[in-house]
C-alpha positions, 0 to 999 in steps of 0.5 A: 184620756191622755197618756203619761208620755204625752203629758211629760212632753207638755210644758209646765204652764200648759199642764197647769192650764189643762189641770184647771180646765179638767177641775172645772169640768169635773165641778160642772159634772158634779153640779149636773149630777146633783141636779140629776142631769149628768149625761155622761157619768163615765166622764167622772172617772176619766177626768179624775184619772187625767188630773191624777196623771197631771199631778204625777208628772208635776210632782216628778218634775218637782223632785227632779228639779231638786 
């Protein structure tokens, strides 16, 4: 799990890349759950939270840029 302070130090391009990777991982976990083979169900919650943190930092930067 990534902390907000660490995310604020990352470049915007890297944040987008990290968000895409997390969304892909979440998609794969959802697929595994549908099949019935989700080995790490606790990861759903962690990934969703990390995506939300990244989106929060992105929105903060957008507001400050105005």
